[in-house]
Each structure stands twice: as C-alpha cells, then as structure tokens.
C-alpha positions as CSV (number, residue, x, y, z in Angstrom):
1,M,18.7,39.4,-36.8
2,D,19.2,39.8,-33.1
3,I,19.1,36.6,-30.9
4,K,15.6,37.2,-29.7
5,A,14.2,37.4,-33.1
6,Q,16.4,34.6,-34.2
7,V,15.0,32.3,-31.5
8,E,11.4,33.4,-32.3
9,R,12.0,32.4,-35.9
10,I,13.3,29.0,-34.9
11,G,10.1,28.6,-32.6
12,L,7.9,29.4,-35.4
13,N,9.7,27.0,-37.7
14,A,9.2,24.3,-35.2
15,K,5.6,24.9,-34.7
16,Q,4.9,24.8,-38.4
17,V,6.3,21.2,-38.6
18,V,4.6,19.8,-35.6
19,S,1.6,18.5,-37.5
20,K,3.6,16.6,-40.1
21,L,5.7,15.1,-37.2
22,S,2.6,14.0,-35.2
23,L,1.3,12.3,-38.3
24,A,4.6,10.6,-39.3
25,S,4.5,6.8,-39.4
26,I,6.7,4.7,-37.1
27,E,8.5,3.5,-40.2
28,I,9.4,7.0,-41.4
29,K,10.6,8.0,-37.8
30,N,12.7,4.9,-37.5
31,E,14.2,5.5,-41.0
32,A,15.2,9.0,-40.0
33,L,16.9,7.7,-36.8
34,E,18.7,4.9,-38.7
35,K,20.1,7.3,-41.2
36,A,21.1,9.8,-38.7
37,A,22.9,7.0,-36.8
38,N,24.7,6.1,-40.0
39,Q,25.6,9.7,-40.4
40,I,27.2,9.9,-36.9
41,Q,29.1,6.5,-37.6
42,S,30.6,7.9,-40.9
43,S,31.4,11.3,-39.3
44,M,33.0,10.0,-36.2
45,K,36.4,11.6,-36.8
46,M,34.9,14.9,-37.5
47,I,32.8,14.7,-34.3
48,I,35.9,13.7,-32.2
49,D,37.9,16.6,-33.7
50,A,35.2,19.0,-32.8
51,N,35.1,17.5,-29.3
52,Q,38.8,18.0,-28.9
53,K,38.3,21.7,-29.6
54,D,35.7,21.8,-26.9
55,L,38.0,19.9,-24.5
56,I,40.9,22.2,-25.1
57,E,38.7,25.3,-24.6
58,G,37.2,23.7,-21.5
59,T,40.7,23.1,-20.0
60,K,41.8,26.6,-20.6
61,K,38.6,27.8,-18.8
62,G,39.4,25.6,-15.9
63,L,36.6,23.0,-16.1
64,S,36.8,20.4,-13.4
65,D,37.8,16.9,-14.2
66,A,34.2,15.8,-13.8
67,M,32.9,18.4,-16.2
68,L,35.6,17.5,-18.7
69,D,34.5,13.9,-18.4
70,R,30.9,14.9,-19.1
71,L,32.1,16.9,-22.2
72,E,34.4,14.1,-23.7
73,L,33.1,12.0,-26.6
74,T,35.4,9.0,-27.3
75,S,34.8,6.5,-30.1
76,A,33.5,4.2,-27.5
77,R,31.0,6.7,-26.1
78,L,29.9,7.6,-29.7
79,N,29.3,3.9,-30.4
80,D,27.2,3.8,-27.2
81,L,25.2,6.8,-28.4
82,I,24.6,5.1,-31.8
83,G,23.5,2.0,-29.8
84,S,21.0,4.2,-27.9
85,M,19.6,5.4,-31.1
86,H,19.1,1.8,-32.2
87,D,17.4,1.1,-28.8
88,I,15.0,3.9,-29.5
89,I,14.3,2.5,-33.0
90,S,13.3,-0.8,-31.5
91,L,10.7,0.8,-29.1
92,D,7.1,0.8,-30.0
93,D,5.4,4.0,-31.4
94,P,4.3,5.9,-28.3
95,V,1.9,8.0,-30.4
96,N,-1.8,7.1,-31.2
97,Q,-1.8,4.4,-28.7
98,I,-5.0,3.6,-26.9
99,L,-4.3,4.3,-23.3
100,A,-7.8,3.4,-22.0
101,E,-11.3,2.8,-23.4
102,W,-14.7,2.5,-21.8
103,T,-18.4,2.8,-22.5
104,R,-20.7,4.9,-20.4
105,P,-24.4,4.0,-19.5
106,S,-25.4,6.9,-21.8
107,G,-24.0,5.0,-24.8
108,L,-20.7,7.2,-25.0
109,R,-17.8,5.2,-26.3
110,I,-14.6,6.9,-25.0
111,R,-11.0,6.3,-25.8
112,R,-8.0,8.1,-24.4
113,I,-5.3,8.3,-27.0
114,S,-1.6,9.3,-26.6
115,T,-0.4,12.5,-28.5
116,P,2.9,14.3,-28.9
117,L,3.4,17.2,-26.6
118,G,4.3,19.5,-29.5
119,V,7.5,21.6,-29.4
120,I,10.0,20.7,-26.7
121,G,12.9,23.1,-25.8
122,I,15.9,21.4,-24.3
123,I,18.5,23.6,-22.6
124,F,21.6,21.8,-21.6
125,E,25.2,22.4,-20.6
126,S,28.4,20.4,-21.1
127,R,26.9,17.0,-22.1
128,P,27.0,17.0,-26.0
129,N,25.3,13.5,-26.2
130,V,22.2,15.2,-25.0
131,T,22.0,16.7,-28.6
132,I,21.2,13.2,-30.0
133,D,19.4,11.7,-27.0
134,A,17.0,14.7,-27.0
135,A,16.6,14.9,-30.7
136,S,16.0,11.1,-31.0
137,L,13.5,11.0,-28.3
138,C,11.5,13.9,-29.4
139,L,11.4,12.6,-33.0
140,K,10.3,9.2,-32.0
141,S,7.5,10.6,-29.9
142,G,6.3,13.0,-32.8
143,N,7.7,16.2,-31.3
144,A,9.7,18.9,-32.7
145,S,12.8,20.0,-30.7
146,I,14.7,23.1,-30.2
147,L,18.2,22.6,-28.7
148,R,20.2,25.1,-26.8
149,C,23.7,23.7,-26.0
150,G,26.1,25.2,-23.4
151,S,29.1,27.1,-24.7
152,D,31.4,24.2,-23.4
153,S,29.9,21.7,-25.9
154,F,29.3,24.2,-28.8
155,N,31.5,22.6,-31.5
156,T,30.7,19.0,-30.7
157,S,26.9,19.6,-30.4
158,H,26.8,21.4,-33.8
159,Q,28.6,18.6,-35.5
160,L,26.2,16.0,-34.0
161,H,23.2,18.1,-34.9
162,T,24.5,18.4,-38.5
163,C,24.5,14.6,-38.6
164,F,21.1,14.3,-37.3
165,V,19.5,16.8,-39.7
166,R,21.1,14.9,-42.7
167,G,19.2,11.7,-41.4
168,L,16.0,13.8,-41.3
169,V,16.4,15.0,-44.8
170,E,17.3,11.6,-46.2
171,A,14.0,10.4,-44.6
172,D,12.0,13.2,-46.2
173,L,11.2,14.8,-42.8
174,P,11.6,18.6,-42.4
175,E,14.9,20.0,-41.3
176,A,13.0,22.2,-38.7
177,S,12.0,19.0,-36.8
178,T,15.2,19.4,-34.8
179,Q,16.9,22.7,-34.5
180,L,19.9,23.8,-32.6
181,I,20.3,27.5,-31.7
182,P,23.5,28.7,-33.5
183,S,24.7,31.0,-30.9
184,R,26.6,30.9,-27.6
185,D,24.8,34.1,-26.5
186,R,23.1,33.5,-23.1
187,Q,20.3,35.7,-24.2
188,A,19.0,32.7,-26.2
189,V,18.1,31.1,-23.0
190,D,15.9,34.0,-21.9
191,A,14.4,34.1,-25.4
192,M,13.5,30.5,-25.2
193,L,12.0,30.7,-21.7
194,G,9.6,33.4,-23.0
195,L,8.5,31.7,-26.0
196,N,5.2,30.3,-24.8
197,R,3.6,30.8,-28.1
198,Y,5.6,28.2,-29.7
199,I,7.3,26.0,-27.1
200,D,5.1,23.6,-25.2
201,V,7.6,22.4,-22.5
202,I,11.2,23.2,-21.5
203,V,13.6,20.6,-20.2
204,P,16.8,21.9,-18.5
205,R,19.7,19.5,-18.3
206,G,22.5,20.9,-16.3
207,G,23.6,22.2,-12.8
208,K,21.6,23.7,-10.0
209,N,22.3,27.3,-11.2
210,L,20.9,26.6,-14.7
211,V,17.7,24.7,-13.5
212,E,17.0,27.4,-10.9
213,L,17.3,30.0,-13.5
214,V,14.9,28.2,-15.9
215,Q,12.3,27.5,-13.1
216,R,12.5,31.2,-12.0
217,R,12.0,32.8,-15.5
218,A,10.1,30.2,-17.6
219,R,6.8,31.1,-19.0
220,V,6.6,27.6,-20.3
221,P,6.0,24.4,-18.3
222,V,9.3,22.9,-17.1
223,F,10.5,19.2,-16.5
224,S,13.5,19.4,-14.3
225,H,15.5,18.3,-11.2
226,L,17.8,20.6,-9.3
227,E,20.4,18.3,-8.1
228,G,21.3,14.6,-8.0
229,I,21.9,14.4,-4.2
230,C,21.9,10.5,-4.2
231,H,22.2,8.4,-1.0
232,V,23.1,4.8,-0.4
233,Y,22.1,3.4,3.0
234,V,24.0,0.2,4.2
235,D,21.7,-1.5,6.6
236,K,22.5,-3.8,9.5
237,E,21.5,-6.8,7.4
238,A,23.5,-5.9,4.3
239,D,25.6,-8.5,2.6
240,L,29.3,-7.2,2.8
241,E,30.3,-8.4,-0.6
242,K,27.3,-6.7,-2.2
243,A,27.7,-3.5,-0.3
244,V,31.3,-3.1,-1.2
245,R,30.6,-3.7,-5.0
246,V,27.6,-1.4,-5.1
247,V,28.9,1.3,-3.0
248,V,32.2,1.6,-4.9
249,N,30.3,1.6,-8.2
250,A,27.8,4.1,-7.2
251,K,30.5,6.6,-6.2
252,T,33.3,6.0,-8.6
253,R,32.2,4.7,-11.9
254,R,31.4,8.3,-13.1
255,T,31.5,10.8,-10.5
256,G,30.1,13.7,-12.7
257,I,26.8,12.2,-13.5
258,C,23.5,13.1,-11.6
259,G,23.1,9.3,-10.6
260,A,26.4,9.3,-8.6
261,M,26.3,8.7,-4.9
262,E,27.1,11.8,-2.9
263,C,26.3,10.6,0.5
264,L,26.8,7.1,2.2
265,L,24.8,6.2,5.3
266,F,25.6,3.4,7.7
267,D,23.4,1.8,10.5
268,R,25.4,2.5,13.6
269,E,25.2,-1.2,14.6
270,V,27.5,-2.2,11.8
271,I,30.1,0.6,11.6
272,G,32.8,-1.7,12.8
273,Q,31.7,-4.8,11.0
274,L,30.8,-3.2,7.5
275,G,32.2,0.3,7.7
276,K,35.9,-0.5,7.7
277,P,36.1,-2.8,4.6
278,I,33.8,-0.5,2.7
279,I,35.7,2.6,3.5
280,E,39.0,0.9,2.6
281,A,37.6,-0.1,-0.7
282,L,36.5,3.6,-1.4
283,R,40.0,4.8,-0.2
284,D,41.6,2.4,-2.8
285,K,39.8,4.3,-5.4
286,D,41.1,7.6,-4.1
287,V,37.8,8.9,-2.8
288,E,37.9,11.8,-0.4
289,I,35.8,10.7,2.5
290,R,34.2,13.3,4.7
291,G,32.7,11.6,7.7
292,S,30.8,12.3,10.7
293,E,32.3,11.9,14.2
294,E,31.8,8.2,14.3
295,F,34.2,7.7,11.4
296,V,36.9,10.2,12.1
297,G,39.1,7.5,13.7
298,F,39.1,5.4,10.4
299,D,42.1,5.8,8.1
300,G,41.6,8.3,5.4
301,V,38.5,9.9,6.8
302,I,38.5,13.6,7.3
303,P,35.8,15.4,9.5
304,A,32.7,16.4,7.7
305,Q,31.3,19.8,7.9
306,K,27.6,20.5,8.0
307,S,27.5,21.8,4.5
308,D,28.9,18.4,3.3
309,F,25.4,16.9,3.8
310,G,23.0,17.9,1.1
311,K,25.8,18.6,-1.3
312,E,26.2,17.5,-4.9
313,F,29.9,17.1,-5.2
314,L,30.1,15.9,-8.8
315,A,33.6,14.7,-7.9
316,N,35.5,11.9,-6.2
317,I,34.4,13.3,-2.8
318,L,31.9,11.5,-0.4
319,A,30.0,12.5,2.7
320,L,29.6,9.8,5.2
321,N,27.2,9.6,8.2
322,A,26.0,7.2,10.8
323,V,22.2,6.8,11.5
324,D,20.0,5.0,13.8
325,G,18.7,2.2,11.6
326,I,16.2,2.4,8.8
327,D,14.2,5.2,10.5
328,G,17.4,7.3,10.8
329,A,18.3,6.8,7.2
330,I,14.8,7.8,6.1
331,E,14.9,10.9,8.3
332,H,18.3,11.8,7.0
333,I,17.4,11.4,3.3
334,R,14.2,13.4,3.7
335,K,16.2,16.2,5.2
336,F,19.1,16.3,2.8
337,G,18.1,14.4,-0.3
338,S,16.9,16.0,-3.6
339,G,14.2,13.4,-4.5
340,H,16.4,12.0,-7.3
341,T,17.7,8.4,-6.5
342,D,18.3,6.7,-3.2
343,A,19.3,3.1,-2.6
344,I,19.4,0.7,0.3
345,I,21.7,-2.3,0.7
346,T,20.0,-5.0,2.7
347,E,18.9,-8.6,2.6
348,N,15.8,-7.8,4.6
349,D,13.0,-7.3,2.1
350,Q,10.7,-5.9,4.7
351,T,13.3,-3.3,5.6
352,A,13.7,-2.5,1.9
353,A,9.9,-2.2,1.5
354,K,9.8,0.3,4.3
355,F,12.6,2.3,2.7
356,M,10.8,2.3,-0.6
357,T,7.4,3.0,0.8
358,E,8.3,5.9,3.2
359,L,10.6,7.8,0.9
360,D,9.3,9.6,-2.0
361,S,12.2,9.9,-4.3
362,A,11.7,9.6,-8.1
363,I,13.9,6.4,-8.1
364,L,14.3,4.0,-5.2
365,M,16.6,1.0,-5.3
366,Q,17.6,-2.1,-3.4
367,N,21.0,-3.6,-3.7
368,V,21.5,-1.7,-6.9
369,S,24.0,1.0,-7.8
370,T,22.6,4.5,-8.2
371,Q,24.6,4.8,-11.4
372,F,21.8,2.9,-13.0
373,A,19.5,6.0,-12.7
374,D,19.4,6.4,-16.4
375,G,16.7,6.0,-19.0
376,N,18.7,3.7,-21.3
377,E,19.3,1.3,-18.4
378,F,15.6,1.2,-17.7
379,G,14.9,0.1,-21.2
380,M,13.7,3.5,-22.4
381,G,16.4,3.8,-25.1
382,A,17.6,7.1,-23.7
383,E,16.3,10.0,-21.5
384,I,16.3,13.6,-21.7
385,G,16.8,14.0,-18.0
386,I,15.5,12.8,-14.6
387,A,12.3,14.6,-13.5
388,T,11.9,14.9,-9.7
389,G,8.7,16.9,-9.9
390,K,5.3,15.2,-9.6
391,I,3.3,16.8,-12.5
392,H,3.2,14.7,-15.7
393,A,6.8,13.3,-15.8
394,R,8.8,11.7,-13.0
395,G,12.0,9.8,-13.2
396,P,13.7,9.2,-16.5
397,V,12.0,11.3,-19.2
398,G,11.8,9.0,-22.2
399,I,9.5,8.8,-25.2
400,N,6.4,7.9,-23.2
401,Q,6.9,10.9,-20.9
402,L,7.1,13.1,-24.0
403,T,3.4,12.4,-24.9
404,S,0.1,13.8,-23.6
405,F,-3.3,12.4,-24.5
406,K,-6.7,13.3,-26.0
407,Y,-10.1,11.8,-25.6
408,L,-12.1,10.4,-28.7
409,V,-15.8,10.1,-28.0
410,E,-18.3,8.4,-30.2
411,G,-22.0,7.7,-30.0
412,N,-25.1,7.3,-32.1
413,G,-27.0,10.6,-32.0
414,I,-26.8,10.7,-28.2
415,I,-28.0,13.9,-26.5
416,R,-27.6,14.9,-22.8
417,P,-30.9,15.2,-20.9
C-alpha cells in the first residue's frame, strides 16, 4: 500500500470511531489516560533508549543544540509528561456541557451544547512529547487523532504511541482513537492535508517552514502560529530586581521553545539605570546580545543587523533595541512581533493596561516570563500548540479549544407564523 492509500485508510479508521469517542463517559476517558500514563511509567527505559537513538541520529544530521534540547526526553521530562496527563485527567469533561441557554418569546427553549470537533490531525517535528500531549487532549475532548511525527523524533514518538494505545485497549476504547502514521515519508504530510473527507482540523506544531507549507496546501481548517517572536519591554517604571529575574528566565530557561524571548526592548530613559545590570545578567548566561546603536558601547553587545529584529533565533541569541516609551514599544512589537506572546515589566498598572489593550498578541503579560506561554502553566493540563489566528481557537489550544458546539431546540408544537 502506498503512503497516500495508507493515510487514507488511517483517516477512514479514525472517522469510524468518532461516534464512540464522542459518547464515551468521562470515567472511561480518564481510565484510558490513567492506564496510558502507567504504561509510560513502566516503559520509561524503553522510551529513553528509543530517544537516545533519535538523539544520536539528530547529532549526526547536525541538529542545533536547541533542536536537540526539544528532542531529548529525560526521566524528569517523562515524569513531567505523566504529570500533565494526570492534570488532564483532573479537568472537567469539556463535552456535552451547556454553554448557554435561553427562551425566546415564541416559546423556543434553546441550549448551546459543546461537542467534539471530530478527527484532528497533528503534524509535528522534533518534540516527541507532543505525541502524548496531543493524544491525551484529543481523547479527553472526545476527538480521534491522527499524528504525524517528524523524522527526528520517529523512534521516540512510536514508543510513546505504543504505550498510549495499550492504555486505550485496556480501557476498552478503539485503537484507532489515536493513530500515528508509521512512515517517515514526507508525502504523508501532503496526504493528510488533502484528507478533508476524514480530517476536521489540522494542527501543525513546528517551525515556520512546516507551518507555511501546511497553511499553503491544506484543504482542511488549520490552527497554527508561524513563529514565536516574543518580546519583553522594560518600562521606565520597572523594578530592577523583577526585571533581571524575568528577562533572564524569559531568554535562557529553554531557548528552543516558542515562548522564549527573542527581543528585549528598553525605554530610552532607563538604558543607563536598568540596561547595564540586565545586560550583565544576560551575559553571565552566555547570551549573544545583538543591540541597536544605543547599546553598542556596553560590554558584550555586538551591533544588531536589521534582520535581527523580527527573527526567531531559538538559540542563546537576543536582539536588543531602545524605544521611546510605551508607544515606541507598542509600535516596535506591532511591526516585528508574530502575535504569540509579549510582556511588559513595569510597576505602573496604567502603562501595563495600555500595553495589553493596544497590542493584539494571543498572550500578553505583566511582570511575567514569556516562558509561561504554555497550556499546562495556564491550568489546561497541556496544549497542542499556541494558535495566533482569530478564528475558533487562540492562544494555548487545550481541551476546550478542541470542541465545537451544537444547538438543541425544544418546544410544544410551536410553528412559525
């Protein structure tokens, strides 16, 4: 069977189990998630061994340190993944919830009820944890999922998927509830993007090239963001201690995630007062700082190029610019941001309110590291990705964003005049 026919068969299998998943009780769904988590716990050595194979292959292919960091699964990260599954288990069932209800003068009694989206296709690159995050969120929200992992995480993702399917079977749910395309062939992506008969929405999780390809070729609705060009603006009324702590964390905690700060902005008025200690703290973390002309005299700052602004480095590199107060910061972010996550460091709540009102990023923060741009940190259990579009889902895509709704209308022999 060629890859196109194989993907079509997977799509058909998923469509056939959607009705059973949509009717599954929260107890059954939680049981499957619990058993899958247990399978991961008991198979941790096998998963790490598979991950080591991927890391060795990735190193040979010349993957960057940031990409290898995304790819790596340690025992601590696996325990965090299991913890996320338990967080999802603790969430209320998002399906068949009454979202609104009202009665019309005609006597119509109307309820809007949450429903699963159906079949969700997730195309992701080097982060194997997405295998479990996506499968868990889709299952809890009553959706079937089709996963296509990148070649970099092939061995790890397949080991994780095997554990998840065992949990499904133990809870008497169909294996086809969560399917992983068993091929590294890139034609599988094209096959998924044209499968509008079976797939209801596609979620790409990866770099700009992948997302642009999906948006360009998909015949299926897409939840996506192109890049995580996250900014932090240090206002003239920022607290220095908070600013140092937040800025360093936003850049250096994990440089390869989409919530990492890529550009730091300073109000010109406080470059001397706040700029020097913050730059020193970043330099202590070996951050390569590419600054505008106002910062070139600072130790460790090299001149920035125009192309450094509006760039997602995904590395220990930072663009640095001076702006004319809050209005300058807003103007810069509108021009160079990606609508993902932007933060302001200030003790002035009115200035922060202006920042949050006039910018239209999916996530806006005050005195908080952009590294918190993550569904698990928002109490969503996990998230498939961060959506920066404005249709249906925006920000972290968790279980509630993986539902739609229908209307239930009741009456007593009512006719329309």
